[in-house]
N, CA, C and O atoms as a Tinker XYZ file with bonds, in Angstrom:
   392  protein
     1  N    -59.270000    2.413000 -116.762000    73     2
     2  CA   -58.333000    2.432000 -117.600000    64     1     3
     3  C    -58.197000    3.259000 -118.711000    63     2     4     5
     4  O    -59.189000    3.196000 -119.437000    81     3
     5  N    -57.052000    4.249000 -119.231000    73     3     6
     6  CA   -57.405000    5.169000 -119.456000    64     5     7
     7  C    -56.534000    5.351000 -121.037000    63     6     8     9
     8  O    -55.643000    4.505000 -120.955000    81     7
     9  N    -56.440000    5.834000 -121.971000    73     7    10
    10  CA   -55.327000    5.597000 -122.729000    64     9    11
    11  C    -54.637000    7.313000 -122.467000    63    10    12    13
    12  O    -55.230000    8.041000 -121.670000    81    11
    13  N    -52.961000    8.009000 -123.440000    73    11    14
    14  CA   -52.100000    8.754000 -123.624000    64    13    15
    15  C    -52.571000    9.914000 -123.314000    63    14    16    17
    16  O    -51.801000   10.711000 -122.777000    81    15
    17  N    -54.686000   10.503000 -123.711000    73    15    18
    18  CA   -54.526000   11.162000 -123.117000    64    17    19
    19  C    -54.783000   12.069000 -121.270000    63    18    20    21
    20  O    -54.617000   13.115000 -120.643000    81    19
    21  N    -55.078000   11.251000 -121.227000    73    19    22
    22  CA   -55.378000   11.385000 -119.221000    64    21    23
    23  C    -53.804000   11.418000 -118.589000    63    22    24    25
    24  O    -53.260000   12.088000 -117.711000    81    23
    25  N    -53.506000   10.690000 -119.205000    73    23    26
    26  CA   -51.963000   10.356000 -118.243000    64    25    27
    27  C    -51.561000   11.824000 -119.027000    63    26    28    29
    28  O    -51.733000   12.748000 -118.232000    81    27
    29  N    -51.029000   12.350000 -120.489000    73    27    30
    30  CA   -50.779000   13.696000 -120.360000    64    29    31
    31  C    -51.794000   14.917000 -120.079000    63    30    32    33
    32  O    -51.829000   16.105000 -120.400000    81    31
    33  N    -52.241000   14.434000 -119.661000    73    31    34
    34  CA   -53.048000   15.128000 -118.867000    64    33    35
    35  C    -52.500000   15.116000 -117.281000    63    34    36    37
    36  O    -51.547000   15.892000 -117.228000    81    35
    37  N    -52.706000   14.638000 -116.240000    73    35    38
    38  CA   -51.946000   14.257000 -115.142000    64    37    39
    39  C    -50.657000   14.300000 -114.739000    63    38    40    41
    40  O    -50.288000   14.108000 -113.581000    81    39
    41  N    -49.349000   14.761000 -116.475000    73    39    42
    42  CA   -48.240000   15.377000 -116.160000    64    41    43
    43  C    -48.277000   16.845000 -116.479000    63    42    44    45
    44  O    -47.320000   17.578000 -116.228000    81    43
    45  N    -49.842000   17.438000 -117.258000    73    43    46
    46  CA   -49.161000   18.925000 -117.769000    64    45    47
    47  C    -49.716000   18.717000 -115.932000    63    46    48    49
    48  O    -49.367000   19.782000 -115.422000    81    47
    49  N    -50.329000   17.919000 -114.912000    73    47    50
    50  CA   -50.801000   19.093000 -113.391000    64    49    51
    51  C    -49.706000   18.734000 -112.964000    63    50    52    53
    52  O    -49.231000   19.724000 -112.408000    81    51
    53  N    -48.904000   17.767000 -112.879000    73    51    54
    54  CA   -46.811000   17.595000 -112.663000    64    53    55
    55  C    -46.380000   18.342000 -112.190000    63    54    56    57
    56  O    -46.231000   18.623000 -111.001000    81    55
    57  N    -45.858000   19.197000 -113.936000    73    55    58
    58  CA   -45.685000   19.812000 -113.798000    64    57    59
    59  C    -46.599000   21.732000 -113.612000    63    58    60    61
    60  O    -45.896000   22.720000 -113.824000    81    59
    61  N    -47.822000   21.874000 -113.295000    73    59    62
    62  CA   -48.748000   23.335000 -112.445000    64    61    63
    63  C    -48.329000   22.742000 -111.333000    63    62    64    65
    64  O    -48.554000   23.597000 -110.477000    81    63
    65  N    -47.770000   21.639000 -110.694000    73    63    66
    66  CA   -47.463000   21.399000 -109.544000    64    65    67
    67  C    -48.396000   21.557000 -108.355000    63    66    68    69
    68  O    -48.042000   21.881000 -107.222000    81    67
    69  N    -50.398000   21.122000 -109.004000    73    67    70
    70  CA   -51.443000   20.139000 -108.351000    64    69    71
    71  C    -51.275000   19.616000 -107.281000    63    70    72    73
    72  O    -51.964000   19.687000 -106.264000    81    71
    73  N    -50.116000   18.934000 -107.532000    73    71    74
    74  CA   -50.292000   17.305000 -106.828000    64    73    75
    75  C    -49.146000   17.963000 -105.294000    63    74    76    77
    76  O    -49.518000   17.628000 -104.169000    81    75
    77  N    -48.437000   18.446000 -105.365000    73    75    78
    78  CA   -47.826000   19.153000 -104.916000    64    77    79
    79  C    -48.213000   20.143000 -103.828000    63    78    80    81
    80  O    -48.044000   20.280000 -102.616000    81    79
    81  N    -48.718000   20.670000 -104.677000    73    79    82
    82  CA   -49.836000   22.228000 -103.828000    64    81    83
    83  C    -50.164000   20.881000 -102.695000    63    82    84    85
    84  O    -49.574000   20.600000 -101.651000    81    83
    85  N    -51.460000   20.132000 -103.434000    73    83    86
    86  CA   -52.350000   19.201000 -101.979000    64    85    87
    87  C    -51.195000   18.259000 -101.326000    63    86    88    89
    88  O    -51.672000   17.454000 -100.526000    81    87
    89  N    -50.227000   18.201000 -101.435000    73    87    90
    90  CA   -50.227000   17.569000 -100.266000    64    89    91
    91  C    -48.757000   18.960000  -99.211000    63    90    92    93
    92  O    -48.448000   19.234000  -98.052000    81    91
    93  N    -48.568000   19.156000  -99.886000    73    91    94
    94  CA   -47.959000   20.189000  -98.599000    64    93    95
    95  C    -48.916000   21.178000  -98.039000    63    94    96    97
    96  O    -48.622000   21.751000  -96.990000    81    95
    97  N    -50.545000   21.544000  -98.923000    73    95    98
    98  CA   -51.269000   22.340000  -98.214000    64    97    99
    99  C    -52.533000   20.918000  -96.585000    63    98   100   101
   100  O    -53.440000   21.092000  -95.772000    81    99
   101  N    -51.643000   19.737000  -97.080000    73    99   102
   102  CA   -52.475000   19.031000  -95.907000    64   101   103
   103  C    -54.615000   18.950000  -96.561000    63   102   104   105
   104  O    -55.683000   18.887000  -95.950000    81   103
   105  N    -54.266000   18.996000  -97.867000    73   103   106
   106  CA   -55.346000   19.183000  -98.418000    64   105   107
   107  C    -56.477000   18.473000  -98.878000    63   106   108   109
   108  O    -56.649000   18.732000 -100.069000    81   107
   109  N    -57.630000   17.400000  -98.277000    73   107   110
   110  CA   -58.387000   16.853000  -99.075000    64   109   111
   111  C    -58.952000   17.271000  -99.672000    63   110   112   113
   112  O    -59.505000   18.359000  -99.514000    81   111
   113  N    -59.050000   16.264000 -100.955000    73   111   114
   114  CA   -60.168000   16.753000 -102.140000    64   113   115
   115  C    -61.296000   15.462000 -102.569000    63   114   116   117
   116  O    -61.158000   14.262000 -102.332000    81   115
   117  N    -62.046000   15.914000 -103.033000    73   115   118
   118  CA   -63.484000   15.306000 -103.067000    64   117   119
   119  C    -64.071000   15.606000 -104.459000    63   118   120   121
   120  O    -64.672000   16.660000 -104.666000    81   119
   121  N    -63.946000   14.950000 -105.129000    73   119   122
   122  CA   -64.803000   14.698000 -106.391000    64   121   123
   123  C    -66.289000   13.808000 -106.208000    63   122   124   125
   124  O    -66.617000   12.624000 -106.132000    81   123
   125  N    -66.969000   15.177000 -106.188000    73   123   126
   126  CA   -68.813000   14.670000 -106.839000    64   125   127
   127  C    -69.108000   14.653000 -107.946000    63   126   128   129
   128  O    -68.670000   15.585000 -108.620000    81   127
   129  N    -69.970000   13.611000 -108.639000    73   127   130
   130  CA   -70.687000   13.751000 -109.438000    64   129   131
   131  C    -71.886000   14.168000 -110.122000    63   130   132   133
   132  O    -72.458000   13.223000 -110.665000    81   131
   133  N    -72.472000   15.346000 -110.272000    73   131   134
   134  CA   -73.655000   16.034000 -110.714000    64   133   135
   135  C    -74.257000   15.233000 -111.522000    63   134   136   137
   136  O    -75.260000   14.636000 -111.131000    81   135
   137  N    -73.806000   15.072000 -112.712000    73   135   138
   138  CA   -74.015000   13.969000 -113.654000    64   137   139
   139  C    -73.177000   13.675000 -114.956000    63   138   140   141
   140  O    -72.155000   14.257000 -115.319000    81   139
   141  N    -73.931000   12.495000 -115.659000    73   139   142
   142  CA   -72.579000   12.412000 -116.870000    64   141   143
   143  C    -73.915000   12.253000 -118.061000    63   142   144   145
   144  O    -75.052000   12.492000 -117.652000    81   143
   145  N    -73.681000   11.778000 -119.760000    73   143   146
   146  CA   -73.871000   12.361000 -120.544000    64   145   147
   147  C    -73.942000   11.149000 -121.434000    63   146   148   149
   148  O    -72.921000   10.801000 -122.028000    81   147
   149  N    -74.513000   10.807000 -121.504000    73   147   150
   150  CA   -73.899000    9.568000 -122.991000    64   149   151
   151  C    -74.721000    9.492000 -123.768000    63   150   152   153
   152  O    -75.933000    9.490000 -123.551000    81   151
   153  N    -74.009000    9.396000 -125.096000    73   151   154
   154  CA   -74.250000    9.072000 -126.406000    64   153   155
   155  C    -73.684000    7.657000 -126.568000    63   154   156   157
   156  O    -72.511000    7.285000 -126.589000    81   155
   157  N    -75.097000    6.801000 -126.703000    73   155   158
   158  CA   -74.820000    5.455000 -127.574000    64   157   159
   159  C    -74.672000    5.082000 -128.314000    63   158   160   161
   160  O    -74.468000    3.869000 -128.351000    81   159
   161  N    -74.666000    5.911000 -129.533000    73   159   162
   162  CA   -74.594000    5.628000 -130.856000    64   161   163
   163  C    -73.047000    6.644000 -130.935000    63   162   164   165
   164  O    -74.026000    7.180000 -131.454000    81   163
   165  N    -71.911000    7.317000 -130.958000    73   163   166
   166  CA   -70.573000    7.957000 -130.806000    64   165   167
   167  C    -69.798000    7.039000 -129.574000    63   166   168   169
   168  O    -68.669000    6.554000 -129.509000    81   167
   169  N    -71.226000    7.045000 -128.423000    73   167   170
   170  CA   -70.150000    6.377000 -126.896000    64   169   171
   171  C    -68.862000    7.717000 -126.768000    63   170   172   173
   172  O    -67.645000    7.575000 -126.645000    81   171
   173  N    -69.709000    9.051000 -126.855000    73   171   174
   174  CA   -69.207000    9.790000 -126.399000    64   173   175
   175  C    -69.814000   10.053000 -124.211000    63   174   176   177
   176  O    -70.725000    9.541000 -123.560000    81   175
   177  N    -69.348000   10.483000 -124.056000    73   175   178
   178  CA   -69.661000   10.680000 -121.690000    64   177   179
   179  C    -69.005000   12.625000 -121.712000    63   178   180   181
   180  O    -67.878000   13.082000 -121.905000    81   179
   181  N    -70.270000   13.262000 -121.434000    73   179   182
   182  CA   -69.765000   13.963000 -120.895000    64   181   183
   183  C    -69.276000   13.985000 -118.684000    63   182   184   185
   184  O    -70.418000   14.240000 -118.301000    81   183
   185  N    -69.025000   13.955000 -118.286000    73   183   186
   186  CA   -68.912000   14.356000 -117.079000    64   185   187
   187  C    -69.019000   15.165000 -116.322000    63   186   188   189
   188  O    -67.917000   15.713000 -116.353000    81   187
   189  N    -69.918000   15.925000 -115.241000    73   187   190
   190  CA   -70.506000   16.828000 -114.844000    64   189   191
   191  C    -70.064000   17.090000 -113.354000    63   190   192   193
   192  O    -70.553000   15.994000 -113.082000    81   191
   193  N    -69.556000   17.563000 -112.054000    73   191   194
   194  CA   -69.200000   17.459000 -111.028000    64   193   195
   195  C    -68.614000   18.750000 -110.782000    63   194   196   197
   196  O    -68.286000   19.803000 -111.329000    81   195
   197  N    -68.649000   18.067000 -109.554000    73   195   198
   198  CA   -68.088000   19.356000 -108.151000    64   197   199
   199  C    -66.663000   18.252000 -107.412000    63   198   200   201
   200  O    -66.845000   17.199000 -106.801000    81   199
   201  N    -65.113000   19.003000 -107.761000    73   199   202
   202  CA   -64.830000   19.327000 -106.220000    64   201   203
   203  C    -64.670000   19.904000 -105.004000    63   202   204   205
   204  O    -64.873000   21.102000 -104.809000    81   203
   205  N    -64.189000   18.842000 -103.860000    73   203   206
   206  CA   -64.078000   20.504000 -103.804000    64   205   207
   207  C    -62.992000   20.281000 -102.421000    63   206   208   209
   208  O    -63.280000   19.422000 -101.587000    81   207
   209  N    -62.026000   20.934000 -102.302000    73   207   210
   210  CA   -59.922000   21.736000 -101.546000    64   209   211
   211  C    -60.261000   21.088000 -100.726000    63   210   212   213
   212  O    -61.090000   20.298000 -101.176000    81   211
   213  N    -60.091000   20.944000  -99.688000    73   211   214
   214  CA   -60.505000   21.909000  -97.954000    64   213   215
   215  C    -58.969000   21.957000  -97.647000    63   214   216   217
   216  O    -58.236000   21.004000  -97.909000    81   215
   217  N    -58.519000   23.131000  -97.073000    73   215   218
   218  CA   -57.502000   23.215000  -96.901000    64   217   219
   219  C    -57.906000   24.054000  -95.289000    63   218   220   221
   220  O    -58.939000   24.426000  -94.731000    81   219
   221  N    -56.622000   24.069000  -95.026000    73   219   222
   222  CA   -56.694000   24.344000  -93.262000    64   221   223
   223  C    -57.257000   25.586000  -93.039000    63   222   224   225
   224  O    -57.730000   25.851000  -91.934000    81   223
   225  N    -57.266000   26.537000  -94.129000    73   223   226
   226  CA   -57.153000   28.118000  -94.109000    64   225   227
   227  C    -58.745000   28.582000  -95.040000    63   226   228   229
   228  O    -59.117000   29.702000  -95.389000    81   227
   229  N    -59.411000   27.239000  -95.231000    73   227   230
   230  CA   -60.020000   27.265000  -96.609000    64   229   231
   231  C    -60.647000   26.102000  -96.691000    63   230   232   233
   232  O    -60.460000   24.962000  -96.267000    81   231
   233  N    -61.732000   26.864000  -97.576000    73   231   234
   234  CA   -62.824000   25.524000  -98.857000    64   233   235
   235  C    -62.583000   26.359000  -99.630000    63   234   236   237
   236  O    -62.689000   27.565000  -99.406000    81   235
   237  N    -61.999000   25.545000 -101.291000    73   235   238
   238  CA   -62.428000   26.043000 -102.750000    64   237   239
   239  C    -62.992000   24.735000 -103.363000    63   238   240   241
   240  O    -62.470000   23.639000 -103.565000    81   239
   241  N    -64.419000   25.294000 -103.622000    73   239   242
   242  CA   -65.628000   24.267000 -104.270000    64   241   243
   243  C    -65.031000   24.990000 -106.026000    63   242   244   245
   244  O    -64.565000   26.103000 -106.271000    81   243
   245  N    -65.247000   24.056000 -106.768000    73   243   246
   246  CA   -64.658000   24.312000 -108.487000    64   245   247
   247  C    -65.682000   23.398000 -109.149000    63   246   248   249
   248  O    -65.912000   22.252000 -108.762000    81   247
   249  N    -66.301000   24.020000 -110.216000    73   247   250
   250  CA   -66.684000   23.251000 -111.255000    64   249   251
   251  C    -65.690000   22.521000 -112.200000    63   250   252   253
   252  O    -64.670000   23.139000 -112.504000    81   251
   253  N    -65.906000   21.090000 -112.769000    73   251   254
   254  CA   -65.923000   20.371000 -113.961000    64   253   255
   255  C    -66.497000   18.931000 -114.717000    63   254   256   257
   256  O    -67.075000   17.850000 -114.603000    81   255
   257  N    -65.856000   19.844000 -115.519000    73   255   258
   258  CA   -66.475000   19.591000 -117.103000    64   257   259
   259  C    -65.447000   18.552000 -117.973000    63   258   260   261
   260  O    -64.757000   19.125000 -118.816000    81   259
   261  N    -65.298000   17.261000 -117.866000    73   259   262
   262  CA   -64.598000   16.655000 -118.671000    64   261   263
   263  C    -65.568000   15.394000 -119.610000    63   262   264   265
   264  O    -66.503000   14.714000 -119.187000    81   263
   265  N    -64.806000   15.399000 -121.308000    73   263   266
   266  CA   -65.314000   14.531000 -122.592000    64   265   267
   267  C    -64.707000   13.317000 -122.794000    63   266   268   269
   268  O    -63.479000   13.309000 -122.713000    81   267
   269  N    -65.027000   12.740000 -122.930000    73   267   270
   270  CA   -64.357000   11.325000 -123.584000    64   269   271
   271  C    -64.980000   10.457000 -124.537000    63   270   272   273
   272  O    -65.980000   10.892000 -125.110000    81   271
   273  N    -64.615000    9.435000 -124.779000    73   271   274
   274  CA   -65.396000    8.300000 -125.508000    64   273   275
   275  C    -64.422000    7.438000 -124.933000    63   274   276   277
   276  O    -63.309000    7.567000 -124.424000    81   275
   277  N    -65.653000    6.010000 -125.326000    73   275   278
   278  CA   -65.634000    4.947000 -124.345000    64   277   279
   279  C    -65.091000    3.636000 -124.942000    63   278   280   281
   280  O    -65.811000    3.132000 -125.805000    81   279
   281  N    -63.827000    2.926000 -124.605000    73   279   282
   282  CA   -63.862000    1.494000 -125.990000    64   281   283
   283  C    -64.154000    0.946000 -125.269000    63   282   284   285
   284  O    -64.111000    1.435000 -124.140000    81   283
   285  N    -64.729000   -0.675000 -125.484000    73   283   286
   286  CA   -65.102000   -1.665000 -125.588000    64   285   287
   287  C    -63.130000   -2.105000 -125.613000    63   286   288   289
   288  O    -62.430000   -1.550000 -126.460000    81   287
   289  N    -62.533000   -3.054000 -124.662000    73   287   290
   290  CA   -61.627000   -3.786000 -124.856000    64   289   291
   291  C    -61.646000   -4.886000 -124.154000    63   290   292   293
   292  O    -62.671000   -5.203000 -123.549000    81   291
   293  N    -60.637000   -5.572000 -124.120000    73   291   294
   294  CA   -60.695000   -7.223000 -123.592000    64   293   295
   295  C    -60.997000   -7.351000 -122.050000    63   294   296   297
   296  O    -60.303000   -6.416000 -121.648000    81   295
   297  N    -61.526000   -7.845000 -121.016000    73   295   298
   298  CA   -61.572000   -7.851000 -120.128000    64   297   299
   299  C    -59.698000   -8.554000 -118.904000    63   298   300   301
   300  O    -59.455000   -9.741000 -118.687000    81   299
   301  N    -59.158000   -7.819000 -118.602000    73   299   302
   302  CA   -58.457000   -8.118000 -117.325000    64   301   303
   303  C    -58.341000   -8.059000 -116.565000    63   302   304   305
   304  O    -59.215000   -7.392000 -116.011000    81   303
   305  N    -57.156000   -8.653000 -115.564000    73   303   306
   306  CA   -58.206000   -8.019000 -113.699000    64   305   307
   307  C    -57.446000   -7.546000 -113.341000    63   306   308   309
   308  O    -57.144000   -7.720000 -112.160000    81   307
   309  N    -56.822000   -6.815000 -114.033000    73   307   310
   310  CA   -57.256000   -4.597000 -113.748000    64   309   311
   311  C    -57.838000   -4.038000 -114.511000    63   310   312   313
   312  O    -57.257000   -3.102000 -115.061000    81   311
   313  N    -59.029000   -4.299000 -114.840000    73   311   314
   314  CA   -59.426000   -3.488000 -116.131000    64   313   315
   315  C    -60.780000   -4.891000 -116.698000    63   314   316   317
   316  O    -60.988000   -5.276000 -117.848000    81   315
   317  N    -61.544000   -5.402000 -115.264000    73   315   318
   318  CA   -62.292000   -5.629000 -114.873000    64   317   319
   319  C    -64.246000   -5.784000 -115.990000    63   318   320   321
   320  O    -65.060000   -6.690000 -116.167000    81   319
   321  N    -64.127000   -4.292000 -116.430000    73   319   322
   322  CA   -65.133000   -3.800000 -116.955000    64   321   323
   323  C    -65.146000   -3.621000 -118.117000    63   322   324   325
   324  O    -65.984000   -2.967000 -118.738000    81   323
   325  N    -64.079000   -4.266000 -118.604000    73   323   326
   326  CA   -63.655000   -3.780000 -120.116000    64   325   327
   327  C    -63.451000   -2.597000 -121.488000    63   326   328   329
   328  O    -63.358000   -2.568000 -122.715000    81   327
   329  N    -63.460000   -1.846000 -120.481000    73   327   330
   330  CA   -64.212000   -0.286000 -120.598000    64   329   331
   331  C    -62.076000    0.521000 -119.964000    63   330   332   333
   332  O    -61.327000    0.568000 -118.988000    81   331
   333  N    -62.207000    1.146000 -122.165000    73   331   334
   334  CA   -60.800000    2.397000 -122.397000    64   333   335
   335  C    -61.972000    3.546000 -122.685000    63   334   336   337
   336  O    -62.895000    3.604000 -123.497000    81   335
   337  N    -61.244000    4.901000 -121.074000    73   335   338
   338  CA   -60.736000    5.958000 -121.987000    64   337   339
   339  C    -60.304000    6.244000 -122.661000    63   338   340   341
   340  O    -59.107000    5.986000 -122.536000    81   339
   341  N    -60.682000    7.073000 -124.117000    73   339   342
   342  CA   -59.809000    8.290000 -124.970000    64   341   343
   343  C    -60.500000    9.039000 -124.949000    63   342   344   345
   344  O    -61.667000    9.147000 -124.573000    81   343
   345  N    -59.159000   10.183000 -125.757000    73   343   346
   346  CA   -59.824000   10.849000 -125.898000    64   345   347
   347  C    -59.845000   12.611000 -125.193000    63   346   348   349
   348  O    -59.949000   13.777000 -125.572000    81   347
   349  N    -59.583000   11.401000 -123.329000    73   347   350
   350  CA   -60.227000   12.233000 -122.779000    64   349   351
   351  C    -59.316000   14.022000 -122.605000    63   350   352   353
   352  O    -58.200000   14.328000 -123.025000    81   351
   353  N    -60.359000   14.917000 -121.815000    73   351   354
   354  CA   -60.143000   15.660000 -121.865000    64   353   355
   355  C    -61.038000   17.002000 -121.015000    63   354   356   357
   356  O    -62.262000   16.920000 -120.916000    81   355
   357  N    -60.316000   18.139000 -120.469000    73   355   358
   358  CA   -61.247000   18.904000 -119.530000    64   357   359
   359  C    -61.243000   20.173000 -120.010000    63   358   360   361
   360  O    -60.422000   21.045000 -120.296000    81   359
   361  N    -62.794000   19.951000 -120.007000    73   359   362
   362  CA   -63.624000   21.207000 -120.934000    64   361   363
   363  C    -63.243000   22.629000 -119.932000    63   362   364   365
   364  O    -62.745000   23.694000 -120.296000    81   363
   365  N    -63.628000   22.249000 -118.722000    73   363   366
   366  CA   -63.978000   23.158000 -117.201000    64   365   367
   367  C    -63.621000   23.224000 -116.159000    63   366   368   369
   368  O    -64.417000   22.866000 -115.292000    81   367
   369  N    -62.934000   23.470000 -115.947000    73   367   370
   370  CA   -62.124000   23.164000 -113.685000    64   369   371
   371  C    -61.826000   25.070000 -113.294000    63   370   372   373
   372  O    -60.918000   25.857000 -113.562000    81   371
   373  N    -63.068000   25.164000 -112.586000    73   371   374
   374  CA   -63.134000   26.527000 -112.512000    64   373   375
   375  C    -63.669000   27.189000 -111.235000    63   374   376   377
   376  O    -64.681000   27.827000 -111.523000    81   375
   377  N    -63.395000   27.267000 -110.052000    73   375   378
   378  CA   -63.377000   28.334000 -109.205000    64   377   379
   379  C    -65.054000   27.925000 -108.987000    63   378   380   381
   380  O    -65.349000   27.267000 -109.985000    81   379
   381  N    -65.856000   28.007000 -108.392000    73   379   382
   382  CA   -67.227000   28.406000 -107.467000    64   381   383
   383  C    -67.248000   30.007000 -106.722000    63   382   384   385
   384  O    -66.358000   30.201000 -105.894000    81   383
   385  N    -67.847000   30.705000 -106.885000    73   383   386
   386  CA   -68.191000   32.053000 -106.690000    64   385   387
   387  C    -68.853000   31.268000 -105.328000    63   386   388   389
   388  O    -69.096000   30.144000 -105.767000    81   387
   389  N    -69.396000   31.302000 -103.450000    73   387   390
   390  CA   -70.736000   31.136000 -102.990000    64   389   391
   391  C    -71.007000   32.442000 -101.728000    63   390   392
   392  O    -72.094000   32.533000 -101.157000    81   391
């Protein structure tokens, strides 16, 4: 579960054609977690990962770094862990040279 910051990021990706490009090219996307840093006092996380986009013509590997905060909220059927991501933003999403 996430607040409006994640929705804004998704809408920006929609506007830039990210999802339609993935679908129209029959691409398969995989995100692999490299590591997560978590500051318990601030409840701030930084996520480091690698994204692999496989297309018929070529594969693209991208570096991803995101950050945000974890807030405790009441547990529900749709949120059994009772956690909400707030202030989420992408710090890096770039192609890797191999």
